[in-house]
N, C-alpha and C positions, 0 to 999 in steps of 0.2 A: 613422580614423573608421569606426564600424560603420554599415553600410547599414541603413536603416529596417526592411526586412523581416527582416534578420538580427537586429536588436535585438528585434523582436517575437518571433522564435523563441526568443531567449535569455530573454526575459521568461517565455515559456511553460515553458521548462525550469526556471527559477527557481521558478515556482509549483508545479510538480510536485515539486521537491525539498523545498520548504517543506511540502507536503502529507504527505510521507513522513517528515519530520524530527521524529519523536517515537518513543520506544521502543515504545509500544504499537502504533503503526501499523506500525512495522518488524516487530514480532512477528506482527501479523496477516498481513502480506505473506509472512513466512516460513511461517506455517501454511498459507497458501493456495498456496504455490509448487509444491506437488505436483499442482496442478490438480484436487484433490478439492473440490467445493463444500461449504461449511459454512454453517450457520445462525448467527444471533446467539447462540443458546443454546450451540451447539457451541463457538463462539469464546470466549465468556465463561467457560465451564467449563474449557476447555483452558488458557487464559491466567490463570485464577483472578483475574478482575477482575469488577467489578459489570457487570450486563447493560446498565445505562444508559451506562456508560463505553464498553463495546464498541459499542453503537449509535451513540454520538457519533463515535467514531473511524471506524466503517464509513461513516457519512454523509459525513465529510470525504473519505475515500478514493474513495467513489462520486462525489461532486460533482466531484472533480478527474479523473475518468475512469480512475482506477487500478484500480477494481473495477467489476464488472458484477453486477447482481442479477437473480435468476431466481425467480419466484414459483411455488411448488408447493403448492396448497391454501392452508392458512393460514400456511405457512412461506415465508420468503425466504432463498434460498441465495446466497452471495457467491462470486465467482470473480475471479481476476486477469484484467485486461483483455488483457494481452499479457505476453510474457516479459521485457520491459524491466526491470521492478521486481525480480524475483528475481535478474536479472543484476547490478543495482546492489548488492544484498545480497552477492553473490559478490565483487564488486569491493571492497567494504568489508572483507570477510573477508580477502581477499588483501592489502589495505593493512595490516591488523593484523600480518600476517606480516613486513612490512618496517618495522614500527614507524613508519609514516607518520602514524598518527593521534595 
């Protein structure tokens, strides 16, 4: 049986994984993994998606604490909150090499 506090922690992990479990959100994390802040315009141009779609996915990532936002004038720049999420991408890439996916 899982202790209550452990179960709560696992629920938090599950929510974070759900938040990144979309190809566009993974692509955003990949773009931001070099620690260079990018605006919504930068992201939508680089990923070649609609700006509204980029904003939607950024909102989900920010709400779940995966991204931080920093305002500079009229622009908001997004950054990865910590190195955990780029590491998850690396783990997934490694799993590809072992045909685990």
